[in-house]
C-alpha positions, -999 to +999 in steps of 0.1 A: -719-194+743-717-183+708-683-183+691-673-153+666-645-149+641-623-120+655-595-105+637-560-116+642-539-090+661-511-070+641-481-090+636-494-122+647-489-146+617-453-134+615-448-150+646-434-188+648-457-212+659-437-215+694-443-177+698-477-179+689-486-206+714-466-185+739-487-153+733-518-174+733-508-189+766-499-154+781-532-145+769-550-170+787-531-166+817-544-130+820-580-141+814-579-166+841-566-143+866-603-138+877-618-173+872-649-157+883-650-136+852-648-168+826-682-180+815-690-214+821-719-233+805-743-246+826-745-280+809-704-279+816-714-272+854-742-301+854-713-327+841-688-318+864-713-321+894-725-354+882-691-367+877-680-355+913-709-372+928-698-406+910-665-402+921-676-396+957-701-428+954-673-449+943-637-436+946-619-469+938-633-467+901-620-434+890-591-434+868-559-415+870-558-383+852-527-401+832-551-431+824-577-405+811-550-386+791-537-419+775-573-429+766-578-396+749-547-397+733-557-429+718-589-420+705-592-414+666-598-377+656 
């Protein structure tokens, strides 16, 4: 998937950061209405399938979503 620069919608930079985030969320919600239309890289699907298989082999070793988010929040950027 190639990423390209796109022009900013008119008036977007005049919005507050909160309004910009709301705009982006509303835009994503419109895109996500049809999940089958959203392209997913094959490598992402492969990783998801591998992780699901690992979970099914040993569900007791899985971390909760909260634990995973805590771990991600502690990683240096």
